[in-house]
VEXDOLO-583640 format. One record per residue (C-alpha): x, y negated, z negated; residue in one letter; residue number from 1. Coordinates in nm, 2 decimals, always signed. Example, Ala and Ser with C-alpha at 12.3 -4.5 7.8 and 13.67 -1.06 7.14 Angstrom:
// residues 2
((+1.23 +0.45 -0.78) "A" 1)
((+1.37 +0.11 -0.71) "S" 2)
***
This chain:
// residues 482
((+16.04 -11.07 -12.69) "M" 1)
((+16.01 -10.96 -13.05) "T" 2)
((+15.85 -11.13 -13.35) "Q" 3)
((+16.19 -11.25 -13.47) "N" 4)
((+16.26 -11.43 -13.15) "D" 5)
((+16.21 -11.80 -13.15) "S" 6)
((+15.93 -11.95 -12.94) "V" 7)
((+15.96 -12.29 -12.79) "P" 8)
((+15.64 -12.47 -12.87) "H" 9)
((+15.49 -12.81 -12.92) "T" 10)
((+15.33 -12.68 -13.24) "D" 11)
((+14.98 -12.74 -13.11) "C" 12)
((+14.70 -12.51 -13.24) "T" 13)
((+14.47 -12.32 -13.01) "I" 14)
((+14.12 -12.25 -13.14) "V" 15)
((+13.96 -11.97 -12.94) "W" 16)
((+13.58 -12.00 -12.94) "F" 17)
((+13.36 -11.70 -12.89) "R" 18)
((+13.02 -11.64 -13.06) "D" 19)
((+13.07 -11.94 -13.28) "D" 20)
((+12.98 -12.24 -13.06) "L" 21)
((+12.96 -12.50 -13.34) "R" 22)
((+13.16 -12.75 -13.53) "I" 23)
((+13.02 -12.72 -13.88) "A" 24)
((+13.10 -12.42 -14.09) "D" 25)
((+13.36 -12.30 -13.84) "N" 26)
((+13.66 -12.16 -14.05) "P" 27)
((+13.89 -12.14 -13.74) "A" 28)
((+13.83 -12.50 -13.64) "L" 29)
((+13.87 -12.62 -14.00) "L" 30)
((+14.19 -12.43 -14.04) "A" 31)
((+14.32 -12.60 -13.73) "A" 32)
((+14.23 -12.94 -13.88) "E" 33)
((+14.42 -12.86 -14.20) "R" 34)
((+14.72 -12.74 -14.00) "R" 35)
((+14.75 -13.11 -13.89) "S" 36)
((+14.89 -13.03 -13.54) "A" 37)
((+14.74 -13.13 -13.21) "P" 38)
((+14.45 -12.89 -13.13) "T" 39)
((+14.33 -12.73 -12.81) "L" 40)
((+14.00 -12.54 -12.79) "A" 41)
((+13.93 -12.27 -12.54) "V" 42)
((+13.63 -12.05 -12.44) "Y" 43)
((+13.71 -11.74 -12.23) "V" 44)
((+13.44 -11.58 -12.02) "L" 45)
((+13.56 -11.22 -12.04) "D" 46)
((+13.36 -10.99 -11.82) "E" 47)
((+13.65 -10.77 -11.72) "D" 48)
((+13.79 -10.61 -12.03) "S" 49)
((+13.71 -10.25 -12.09) "D" 50)
((+13.38 -10.20 -12.26) "G" 51)
((+13.29 -10.57 -12.27) "I" 52)
((+12.92 -10.60 -12.18) "R" 53)
((+12.85 -10.88 -11.94) "P" 54)
((+12.58 -11.13 -12.05) "L" 55)
((+12.23 -11.09 -11.92) "G" 56)
((+12.08 -11.36 -11.70) "A" 57)
((+11.89 -11.54 -11.98) "A" 58)
((+12.19 -11.54 -12.21) "S" 59)
((+12.41 -11.68 -11.93) "R" 60)
((+12.16 -11.97 -11.90) "W" 61)
((+12.19 -12.04 -12.27) "W" 62)
((+12.57 -12.01 -12.27) "L" 63)
((+12.60 -12.28 -12.00) "H" 64)
((+12.41 -12.53 -12.20) "H" 65)
((+12.57 -12.43 -12.53) "S" 66)
((+12.91 -12.49 -12.39) "L" 67)
((+12.81 -12.83 -12.26) "E" 68)
((+12.69 -12.91 -12.61) "S" 69)
((+13.01 -12.78 -12.77) "L" 70)
((+13.23 -12.97 -12.52) "G" 71)
((+13.05 -13.30 -12.62) "R" 72)
((+13.09 -13.23 -12.99) "S" 73)
((+13.46 -13.14 -12.95) "L" 74)
((+13.52 -13.45 -12.74) "A" 75)
((+13.38 -13.67 -13.02) "R" 76)
((+13.65 -13.51 -13.25) "L" 77)
((+13.91 -13.58 -12.98) "G" 78)
((+13.97 -13.21 -12.90) "V" 79)
((+13.96 -13.10 -12.53) "P" 80)
((+13.76 -12.78 -12.45) "L" 81)
((+13.92 -12.56 -12.19) "L" 82)
((+13.73 -12.30 -12.00) "L" 83)
((+13.90 -11.99 -11.86) "R" 84)
((+13.76 -11.67 -11.70) "R" 85)
((+13.92 -11.33 -11.71) "G" 86)
((+14.04 -11.06 -11.95) "P" 87)
((+14.10 -11.23 -12.28) "A" 88)
((+14.40 -11.01 -12.36) "A" 89)
((+14.58 -11.18 -12.07) "D" 90)
((+14.42 -11.52 -12.07) "V" 91)
((+14.47 -11.62 -12.43) "V" 92)
((+14.85 -11.53 -12.45) "P" 93)
((+14.91 -11.70 -12.11) "D" 94)
((+14.74 -12.02 -12.23) "L" 95)
((+14.94 -12.01 -12.55) "A" 96)
((+15.26 -11.99 -12.34) "R" 97)
((+15.16 -12.27 -12.11) "V" 98)
((+15.05 -12.49 -12.39) "A" 99)
((+15.35 -12.39 -12.60) "R" 100)
((+15.12 -12.33 -12.89) "A" 101)
((+15.26 -12.25 -13.23) "G" 102)
((+14.93 -12.10 -13.37) "A" 103)
((+14.61 -11.95 -13.24) "V" 104)
((+14.30 -11.92 -13.46) "Y" 105)
((+13.96 -11.76 -13.41) "W" 106)
((+13.66 -11.62 -13.59) "N" 107)
((+13.62 -11.24 -13.60) "R" 108)
((+13.40 -11.02 -13.38) "R" 109)
((+13.27 -10.68 -13.48) "Y" 110)
((+13.18 -10.48 -13.16) "G" 111)
((+13.42 -10.20 -13.08) "G" 112)
((+13.55 -10.34 -12.74) "P" 113)
((+13.57 -10.69 -12.88) "E" 114)
((+13.78 -10.57 -13.18) "I" 115)
((+14.01 -10.39 -12.93) "S" 116)
((+14.06 -10.71 -12.73) "V" 117)
((+14.13 -10.91 -13.04) "D" 118)
((+14.39 -10.66 -13.17) "K" 119)
((+14.57 -10.67 -12.84) "A" 120)
((+14.57 -11.05 -12.83) "V" 121)
((+14.69 -11.07 -13.19) "K" 122)
((+14.97 -10.82 -13.12) "T" 123)
((+15.10 -11.01 -12.82) "T" 124)
((+15.09 -11.34 -12.99) "L" 125)
((+15.27 -11.22 -13.30) "R" 126)
((+15.53 -11.04 -13.10) "D" 127)
((+15.60 -11.38 -12.94) "E" 128)
((+15.65 -11.54 -13.28) "G" 129)
((+15.32 -11.73 -13.29) "R" 130)
((+15.10 -11.77 -13.60) "T" 131)
((+14.77 -11.59 -13.56) "V" 132)
((+14.48 -11.59 -13.80) "E" 133)
((+14.12 -11.48 -13.78) "S" 134)
((+13.84 -11.57 -14.01) "F" 135)
((+13.50 -11.45 -14.12) "A" 136)
((+13.22 -11.67 -13.98) "A" 137)
((+12.96 -11.46 -13.81) "R" 138)
((+12.81 -11.26 -14.10) "L" 139)
((+12.74 -11.31 -14.47) "L" 140)
((+12.94 -10.99 -14.54) "H" 141)
((+13.22 -10.83 -14.35) "E" 142)
((+13.09 -10.49 -14.22) "P" 143)
((+13.36 -10.30 -14.41) "W" 144)
((+13.30 -10.49 -14.74) "A" 145)
((+12.98 -10.30 -14.83) "L" 146)
((+13.03 -9.92 -14.88) "K" 147)
((+12.79 -9.65 -14.99) "P" 148)
((+12.90 -9.39 -15.24) "A" 149)
((+12.96 -9.14 -14.95) "S" 150)
((+13.02 -9.19 -14.58) "G" 151)
((+13.18 -9.49 -14.40) "P" 152)
((+12.87 -9.70 -14.39) "G" 153)
((+12.50 -9.74 -14.50) "Y" 154)
((+12.23 -9.58 -14.29) "K" 155)
((+11.93 -9.71 -14.48) "V" 156)
((+11.85 -10.08 -14.51) "F" 157)
((+11.72 -10.09 -14.87) "T" 158)
((+12.03 -9.97 -15.05) "P" 159)
((+12.24 -10.18 -14.80) "F" 160)
((+12.05 -10.50 -14.88) "W" 161)
((+12.05 -10.42 -15.25) "K" 162)
((+12.43 -10.39 -15.24) "A" 163)
((+12.46 -10.71 -15.05) "A" 164)
((+12.25 -10.90 -15.30) "R" 165)
((+12.44 -10.76 -15.59) "Q" 166)
((+12.77 -10.87 -15.44) "S" 167)
((+12.68 -11.23 -15.51) "G" 168)
((+12.57 -11.53 -15.31) "D" 169)
((+12.74 -11.59 -14.98) "P" 170)
((+13.00 -11.86 -14.97) "R" 171)
((+12.89 -12.22 -14.92) "N" 172)
((+12.90 -12.36 -14.56) "P" 173)
((+13.22 -12.54 -14.48) "L" 174)
((+13.22 -12.90 -14.37) "P" 175)
((+13.27 -13.01 -14.01) "A" 176)
((+13.60 -13.18 -13.93) "P" 177)
((+13.57 -13.55 -13.91) "Q" 178)
((+13.86 -13.63 -13.67) "R" 179)
((+14.13 -13.42 -13.52) "M" 180)
((+14.43 -13.48 -13.30) "S" 181)
((+14.37 -13.33 -12.95) "G" 182)
((+14.66 -13.16 -12.78) "A" 183)
((+14.77 -13.35 -12.47) "R" 184)
((+14.91 -13.08 -12.25) "V" 185)
((+14.90 -13.02 -11.88) "E" 186)
((+14.67 -12.72 -11.88) "V" 187)
((+14.42 -12.64 -11.61) "A" 188)
((+14.05 -12.57 -11.70) "S" 189)
((+13.78 -12.41 -11.50) "D" 190)
((+13.47 -12.61 -11.41) "W" 191)
((+13.16 -12.48 -11.59) "L" 192)
((+12.95 -12.51 -11.28) "A" 193)
((+13.19 -12.28 -11.09) "D" 194)
((+13.09 -12.00 -11.33) "W" 195)
((+12.74 -12.00 -11.18) "A" 196)
((+12.58 -11.92 -11.51) "L" 197)
((+12.25 -12.10 -11.41) "L" 198)
((+12.00 -11.92 -11.19) "P" 199)
((+11.94 -12.04 -10.84) "S" 200)
((+11.74 -11.94 -10.53) "A" 201)
((+11.51 -11.92 -10.72) "P" 202)
((+11.57 -12.12 -11.04) "D" 203)
((+11.34 -11.93 -11.28) "W" 204)
((+11.46 -12.12 -11.59) "S" 205)
((+11.19 -12.39 -11.62) "G" 206)
((+11.02 -12.21 -11.91) "G" 207)
((+11.35 -12.17 -12.09) "L" 208)
((+11.43 -12.54 -12.06) "A" 209)
((+11.08 -12.64 -12.18) "E" 210)
((+11.11 -12.41 -12.49) "T" 211)
((+11.47 -12.45 -12.60) "W" 212)
((+11.75 -12.70 -12.68) "T" 213)
((+12.07 -12.49 -12.69) "P" 214)
((+12.35 -12.63 -12.90) "G" 215)
((+12.43 -12.71 -13.26) "E" 216)
((+12.19 -13.01 -13.27) "D" 217)
((+11.91 -12.79 -13.14) "G" 218)
((+11.99 -12.53 -13.40) "A" 219)
((+11.99 -12.78 -13.68) "R" 220)
((+11.65 -12.92 -13.56) "N" 221)
((+11.50 -12.57 -13.55) "R" 222)
((+11.60 -12.50 -13.90) "L" 223)
((+11.48 -12.83 -14.03) "E" 224)
((+11.14 -12.78 -13.86) "R" 225)
((+11.11 -12.44 -14.00) "F" 226)
((+11.18 -12.56 -14.35) "L" 227)
((+10.94 -12.85 -14.31) "D" 228)
((+10.65 -12.67 -14.15) "E" 229)
((+10.66 -12.29 -14.19) "A" 230)
((+10.87 -12.15 -14.47) "I" 231)
((+10.60 -12.18 -14.72) "G" 232)
((+10.36 -11.95 -14.53) "S" 233)
((+10.63 -11.73 -14.37) "Y" 234)
((+10.55 -11.41 -14.57) "A" 235)
((+10.18 -11.44 -14.49) "R" 236)
((+10.19 -11.55 -14.13) "E" 237)
((+10.52 -11.42 -13.98) "R" 238)
((+10.34 -11.14 -13.80) "D" 239)
((+10.10 -11.37 -13.62) "R" 240)
((+10.21 -11.45 -13.27) "P" 241)
((+9.93 -11.70 -13.23) "D" 242)
((+10.07 -11.91 -13.51) "I" 243)
((+10.41 -12.10 -13.50) "D" 244)
((+10.52 -11.93 -13.82) "A" 245)
((+10.87 -11.81 -13.74) "T" 246)
((+11.20 -11.99 -13.74) "S" 247)
((+11.30 -11.91 -13.37) "M" 248)
((+11.66 -11.94 -13.48) "L" 249)
((+11.76 -11.61 -13.33) "S" 250)
((+11.93 -11.74 -13.01) "P" 251)
((+12.11 -12.01 -13.21) "H" 252)
((+12.24 -11.74 -13.45) "L" 253)
((+12.33 -11.52 -13.16) "R" 254)
((+12.56 -11.79 -13.00) "F" 255)
((+12.68 -11.91 -13.34) "G" 256)
((+12.54 -12.26 -13.30) "E" 257)
((+12.44 -12.22 -13.66) "I" 258)
((+12.59 -11.98 -13.92) "S" 259)
((+12.40 -11.74 -14.14) "P" 260)
((+12.57 -11.92 -14.44) "H" 261)
((+12.41 -12.25 -14.33) "Q" 262)
((+12.07 -12.08 -14.29) "V" 263)
((+12.10 -11.88 -14.62) "W" 264)
((+12.18 -12.18 -14.84) "H" 265)
((+11.92 -12.41 -14.66) "A" 266)
((+11.64 -12.16 -14.72) "V" 267)
((+11.76 -12.04 -15.06) "H" 268)
((+11.80 -12.39 -15.19) "G" 269)
((+11.48 -12.53 -15.03) "F" 270)
((+11.24 -12.32 -15.22) "R" 271)
((+11.21 -11.98 -15.39) "T" 272)
((+10.94 -11.73 -15.38) "G" 273)
((+10.80 -11.45 -15.16) "E" 274)
((+10.83 -11.64 -14.83) "S" 275)
((+11.19 -11.74 -14.88) "A" 276)
((+11.29 -11.39 -14.99) "N" 277)
((+11.11 -11.23 -14.70) "K" 278)
((+11.29 -11.46 -14.46) "F" 279)
((+11.63 -11.39 -14.62) "L" 280)
((+11.56 -11.02 -14.59) "S" 281)
((+11.53 -11.07 -14.21) "E" 282)
((+11.87 -11.22 -14.22) "I" 283)
((+11.96 -10.91 -14.41) "G" 284)
((+11.83 -10.69 -14.12) "W" 285)
((+12.06 -10.88 -13.89) "R" 286)
((+12.35 -10.80 -14.12) "E" 287)
((+12.25 -10.44 -14.13) "F" 288)
((+12.24 -10.41 -13.75) "S" 289)
((+12.60 -10.54 -13.73) "W" 290)
((+12.70 -10.31 -14.01) "H" 291)
((+12.56 -10.02 -13.80) "I" 292)
((+12.72 -10.14 -13.48) "L" 293)
((+13.06 -10.17 -13.65) "F" 294)
((+13.05 -9.81 -13.75) "H" 295)
((+12.87 -9.70 -13.42) "T" 296)
((+13.02 -9.90 -13.14) "P" 297)
((+12.82 -9.72 -12.87) "D" 298)
((+12.49 -9.80 -13.02) "L" 299)
((+12.34 -9.93 -12.70) "A" 300)
((+12.41 -9.61 -12.51) "E" 301)
((+12.39 -9.32 -12.76) "R" 302)
((+12.11 -9.21 -12.99) "N" 303)
((+12.21 -9.28 -13.35) "F" 304)
((+12.02 -8.96 -13.44) "S" 305)
((+12.17 -8.68 -13.22) "A" 306)
((+11.84 -8.48 -13.23) "K" 307)
((+11.69 -8.73 -12.98) "F" 308)
((+11.95 -8.63 -12.72) "D" 309)
((+11.71 -8.36 -12.62) "A" 310)
((+11.40 -8.58 -12.60) "F" 311)
((+11.21 -8.52 -12.28) "P" 312)
((+11.20 -8.88 -12.14) "W" 313)
((+10.99 -8.94 -11.82) "R" 314)
((+11.12 -9.09 -11.50) "N" 315)
((+10.84 -9.34 -11.43) "D" 316)
((+10.95 -9.63 -11.21) "P" 317)
((+10.59 -9.75 -11.16) "D" 318)
((+10.52 -9.75 -11.53) "G" 319)
((+10.85 -9.94 -11.60) "L" 320)
((+10.76 -10.20 -11.34) "K" 321)
((+10.41 -10.25 -11.49) "A" 322)
((+10.56 -10.30 -11.83) "W" 323)
((+10.83 -10.54 -11.71) "Q" 324)
((+10.58 -10.75 -11.53) "R" 325)
((+10.32 -10.76 -11.81) "G" 326)
((+10.06 -10.55 -11.60) "R" 327)
((+10.00 -10.25 -11.83) "T" 328)
((+9.63 -10.33 -11.89) "G" 329)
((+9.69 -10.38 -12.27) "Y" 330)
((+9.66 -10.75 -12.33) "P" 331)
((+9.89 -10.78 -12.64) "I" 332)
((+10.17 -10.60 -12.45) "V" 333)
((+10.12 -10.80 -12.13) "D" 334)
((+10.12 -11.13 -12.32) "A" 335)
((+10.45 -11.04 -12.49) "G" 336)
((+10.62 -10.94 -12.17) "M" 337)
((+10.50 -11.26 -12.00) "R" 338)
((+10.61 -11.47 -12.29) "Q" 339)
((+10.95 -11.30 -12.26) "L" 340)
((+10.98 -11.37 -11.88) "W" 341)
((+10.88 -11.73 -11.92) "T" 342)
((+11.06 -11.84 -12.23) "T" 343)
((+11.34 -11.58 -12.28) "G" 344)
((+11.19 -11.49 -12.62) "W" 345)
((+10.91 -11.28 -12.77) "M" 346)
((+10.75 -11.28 -13.11) "H" 347)
((+10.90 -11.00 -13.33) "N" 348)
((+10.57 -10.83 -13.40) "R" 349)
((+10.49 -10.82 -13.03) "V" 350)
((+10.85 -10.69 -12.96) "R" 351)
((+10.77 -10.39 -13.17) "M" 352)
((+10.44 -10.33 -13.00) "V" 353)
((+10.58 -10.37 -12.65) "A" 354)
((+10.88 -10.15 -12.73) "A" 355)
((+10.66 -9.88 -12.88) "S" 356)
((+10.44 -9.89 -12.57) "F" 357)
((+10.74 -9.82 -12.34) "L" 358)
((+10.89 -9.54 -12.54) "V" 359)
((+10.58 -9.37 -12.67) "K" 360)
((+10.29 -9.45 -12.44) "H" 361)
((+10.50 -9.43 -12.12) "L" 362)
((+10.78 -9.20 -12.26) "L" 363)
((+11.04 -9.41 -12.09) "I" 364)
((+11.39 -9.39 -12.24) "D" 365)
((+11.45 -9.67 -12.49) "W" 366)
((+11.78 -9.75 -12.31) "R" 367)
((+11.58 -9.88 -12.01) "Q" 368)
((+11.39 -10.12 -12.24) "G" 369)
((+11.70 -10.22 -12.42) "E" 370)
((+11.87 -10.31 -12.09) "R" 371)
((+11.56 -10.52 -11.98) "W" 372)
((+11.56 -10.71 -12.31) "F" 373)
((+11.94 -10.76 -12.27) "W" 374)
((+11.88 -10.93 -11.94) "D" 375)
((+11.58 -11.14 -12.03) "T" 376)
((+11.62 -11.24 -12.39) "L" 377)
((+11.81 -11.56 -12.48) "V" 378)
((+11.88 -11.40 -12.82) "D" 379)
((+12.01 -11.07 -12.67) "A" 380)
((+12.24 -10.96 -12.95) "D" 381)
((+12.49 -10.66 -12.92) "A" 382)
((+12.37 -10.53 -13.26) "A" 383)
((+12.01 -10.64 -13.30) "N" 384)
((+11.89 -10.54 -12.96) "N" 385)
((+11.99 -10.18 -12.95) "P" 386)
((+11.93 -10.12 -13.32) "S" 387)
((+11.58 -10.27 -13.28) "G" 388)
((+11.50 -10.04 -12.99) "W" 389)
((+11.64 -9.74 -13.17) "Q" 390)
((+11.43 -9.83 -13.47) "W" 391)
((+11.11 -9.83 -13.27) "V" 392)
((+11.21 -9.51 -13.08) "A" 393)
((+11.28 -9.33 -13.40) "G" 394)
((+11.63 -9.24 -13.31) "S" 395)
((+11.81 -9.52 -13.50) "G" 396)
((+11.93 -9.59 -13.85) "A" 397)
((+11.64 -9.62 -14.11) "D" 398)
((+11.41 -9.59 -13.81) "A" 399)
((+11.03 -9.59 -13.80) "A" 400)
((+10.91 -9.23 -13.79) "P" 401)
((+10.84 -9.13 -13.43) "Y" 402)
((+10.49 -9.03 -13.51) "F" 403)
((+10.41 -9.40 -13.59) "R" 404)
((+10.26 -9.49 -13.25) "V" 405)
((+10.13 -9.85 -13.24) "F" 406)
((+9.78 -9.88 -13.11) "N" 407)
((+9.81 -10.19 -12.90) "P" 408)
((+9.44 -10.27 -12.92) "T" 409)
((+9.44 -10.26 -13.30) "L" 410)
((+9.76 -10.45 -13.32) "Q" 411)
((+9.62 -10.73 -13.11) "G" 412)
((+9.30 -10.74 -13.31) "E" 413)
((+9.49 -10.76 -13.64) "K" 414)
((+9.76 -11.00 -13.55) "F" 415)
((+9.59 -11.21 -13.28) "D" 416)
((+9.24 -11.21 -13.42) "P" 417)
((+9.10 -11.49 -13.22) "D" 418)
((+9.29 -11.39 -12.90) "G" 419)
((+9.47 -11.73 -12.87) "A" 420)
((+9.80 -11.56 -12.80) "Y" 421)
((+9.66 -11.34 -12.53) "V" 422)
((+9.46 -11.62 -12.37) "R" 423)
((+9.77 -11.84 -12.35) "H" 424)
((+9.99 -11.58 -12.18) "W" 425)
((+9.73 -11.38 -11.99) "V" 426)
((+9.51 -11.66 -11.86) "P" 427)
((+9.30 -11.43 -11.64) "E" 428)
((+9.15 -11.30 -11.96) "L" 429)
((+9.08 -11.64 -12.11) "A" 430)
((+8.71 -11.63 -12.04) "G" 431)
((+8.65 -11.31 -12.23) "L" 432)
((+8.47 -11.33 -12.56) "P" 433)
((+8.69 -11.25 -12.86) "T" 434)
((+8.51 -10.92 -12.91) "K" 435)
((+8.67 -10.78 -12.59) "H" 436)
((+8.99 -10.99 -12.55) "I" 437)
((+9.21 -10.70 -12.66) "H" 438)
((+9.02 -10.43 -12.49) "A" 439)
((+8.87 -10.57 -12.17) "P" 440)
((+8.78 -10.23 -12.04) "W" 441)
((+8.51 -10.21 -12.31) "T" 442)
((+8.34 -10.52 -12.18) "A" 443)
((+8.01 -10.47 -11.99) "P" 444)
((+8.01 -10.55 -11.62) "E" 445)
((+7.81 -10.87 -11.68) "R" 446)
((+8.05 -11.00 -11.94) "V" 447)
((+8.34 -10.93 -11.71) "L" 448)
((+8.16 -11.11 -11.43) "R" 449)
((+8.08 -11.41 -11.64) "D" 450)
((+8.45 -11.43 -11.73) "A" 451)
((+8.55 -11.43 -11.37) "G" 452)
((+8.72 -11.09 -11.40) "M" 453)
((+8.73 -10.77 -11.21) "E" 454)
((+8.91 -10.48 -11.37) "L" 455)
((+9.16 -10.33 -11.14) "G" 456)
((+9.18 -10.64 -10.93) "A" 457)
((+9.22 -10.96 -11.14) "T" 458)
((+9.35 -10.76 -11.43) "Y" 459)
((+9.47 -10.40 -11.43) "P" 460)
((+9.30 -10.10 -11.59) "E" 461)
((+9.52 -9.95 -11.87) "P" 462)
((+9.81 -9.76 -11.72) "V" 463)
((+9.74 -9.47 -11.97) "V" 464)
((+9.46 -9.42 -12.23) "P" 465)
((+9.59 -9.47 -12.58) "H" 466)
((+9.46 -9.15 -12.73) "A" 467)
((+9.61 -8.94 -12.44) "Q" 468)
((+9.94 -9.13 -12.46) "A" 469)
((+9.96 -9.08 -12.84) "R" 470)
((+9.90 -8.70 -12.82) "E" 471)
((+10.15 -8.67 -12.53) "R" 472)
((+10.41 -8.86 -12.74) "A" 473)
((+10.36 -8.65 -13.05) "L" 474)
((+10.38 -8.33 -12.84) "A" 475)
((+10.71 -8.45 -12.69) "S" 476)
((+10.84 -8.52 -13.04) "F" 477)
((+10.73 -8.17 -13.16) "R" 478)
((+10.93 -8.02 -12.87) "S" 479)
((+11.25 -8.14 -13.04) "L" 480)
((+11.17 -7.92 -13.34) "K" 481)
((+11.09 -7.63 -13.12) "D" 482)
***
């Protein structure tokens, strides 16, 4: 069938949801409302298309609950949400044929495999004579909109963010539809429970459920709480894991339950000053990561800096397991890894310390850490996750220099000065005095005994001494030059 052939249709509109699981500020959904035709919404769980990375376990938990929330919101609008599983390049055109849809709308994605899928779907639908349109909804700026004087894309954050700010304020958030006409067609839908996104035997998600409320309402509440309680002190306290000073919006942004435009204008309009600007620059880092991924689609597998291809990574299964389980003997690292396992999230400062420990203290390939975070983070993001790991490893865009090796003891003392964060997540250390909480191996035997501790038994000795690990890491880096 060619584009000039007529297509029998009911003139319904299909809105294909992906990483935009919200009603407000959703250009594709708003376009469907304005088209004034019956609307059908669909989410496709695509784990079969070439290059599409299956979600990690924590993200699957989040997706289940986010889809439940989206389904309720769409139902209030009168729009049914269909669930389908399979290659989207087949599923979406098949659904359009069965529903006899005249138009299909979606919001754009920016990963290489996702772009390929979207192009294939768009070609098929247009060849069948259907209207197809995609919209910008995930980022403040399209990745191709900001261009340096030379090269296809920016490699350094500061000039990227300067160009972004000089391009003008992002558009205002779009209103949510008030009432739509749902398509009444005989189209089968999967049952969400049949996708088995939730963990079982055992169900390890109790800490996630206690910490998070996935969905658009949960995202809105997080933002309001941040603006009410933390934005004023964000610049001063954002690096303190012992203080509730960050927005914790990252998983909501990752699944598109709130848009960066909504966050930007809420923060920008709420108050000005150092804290607001610092927070907005973190939104800028998210933009920069997607800019990098768009120009480097294999960012999760390949060193951005090719010189790191020869780096002498160590094969250390025991060290990797100790790190994953929060049993390295370094309290700030172990606290972060246990927070991650329990809640699906880790404070950003501690993420940097924990990542640095894996790649520099243990000399384990950053890709192994990236894969662990991908599986355990509820905010595992195809751009932020690998770009963050490569930044710490020194192999990424605008990366921290490799010779910057975080001292986990000093990091703990500086950013968790009273030890509250460590005491919460590593309770076996709770009885130690603050003087020794970040370096329990320095405590006299009597102090350990009074705290109910025995190094090497109730809490591990450090898996590697810091000074030795630092020198080994620097020697490995120097070998690249040699």
